[in-house]
N, C-alpha and C positions, 0 to 999 in steps of 0.2 A: 065048717070050711075054715082054712087056715087064713090068718091076718096077720100082716107085717106092720110093725109100727117103727117110726124114727125115733130116735132118742138124741137129742143134741145137748150141747153144753156140758159135755161129760168132762170130769176131772180126769187129768191125763193119768192118774194111777189107778183108774178104775179097769178093771179086767172083765172078761167074759163071765165069770163066776158071779162077780159082784153084780152084775145087770140081772142074771139069773135070780139071785138070791132077792134082789130088790122088786122084781117083778112076778114071781112064782106064786106069790100070795094072791095074785088075781086070776090065776087058771093055769091050765097046764100049758107049759111051753114047748114049742118044737126046737126052739134056738134062741140063744141071746149072744149076740157077736158084737165086740168092739171092733171098729175098722181102725187098722193100723197101716201106716207107710211101709211099702214093700221094701223099701232101701234101708230104711232106719229102724223099722219095726216098733217106731213109737207110735202111741195112739193119736188119731186124726181129732179126737175129741168128738165123736158121734159113733152110734152104732144103731143096732136093729135088733128087734125083738120079734119073734114069730110065735102068736099063740095059736093054739090049735082050734078055738074057738072064736069066733068074730066077735061075740058079744063080750066075752072077757078082754079082747083088745081093746073094745071101745070103753069098757069101765076103767082099763088101766089108764088109758089117754085122759079120761076125765080125772081121775084121782092123781095121777102122777105129774101131769103139767104144772110145772111151778114148784113141785116138790124138791127138797134139799136132798143130794146125795154127794156125799164127801165132801161138803161145804159149797155146792154150787147147785144153783135152779136149774132143773132140768127142762128143757123144751121138747115136748112130746107131740107128735102128730102120725095121721097115718102116713105110710110110706108110698112114695110114688113108684110106680113100676118101671124099669129101665127098659127101654125100647131095643137096647144092644146094637142100634144103628146110629152111626154119627152123621151129622148133618154137615154135607160139605158146599159151601157157598159156590154160587154160580152153576149149581146143578140143578 
């Protein structure tokens, strides 16, 4: 089963391929993506990695949390699923 993890505190110059290279040693990846601002196309400083195997993702979280990538310590954790609905006050 696929498992998505959150990668925070990413250096501004890290790209998708850099994340892929850093995490692929832990297992087969379905996706590695740095999130960018839609208007400026500049990195927002975080991204997501999707592992094809849940156990590989858990190993990567344990091994890479706090690890340095391009001079910054990464913050790694399980990704929260987005509900797709916005909460409106008063409703």
